[in-house]
Phi, psi and omega in degrees: 000131180272145175203164179209135174238127178226145176245118179254137180244134179229142172245134181242154181289341181238159178300317176248129181204165177246134176232134176270108182257011184305311183297317180298319180292317178301316180297320180291323177296317177298316180300325183291332183082002179288131181261334186210139177144205183246152175236119180260123174243116185247117182272094176275158179216153178238169180258000000 
């Protein structure tokens, strides 16, 4: 079974902000080689 785990870090100018991570996620799914299944994107945050 193929899988891939990546941790992406982003810094934003405001405490609350929106980031479009679609392109980064698409590239990682291609890199993983997974053809079928689920992709979990978990937005963790720190203080």
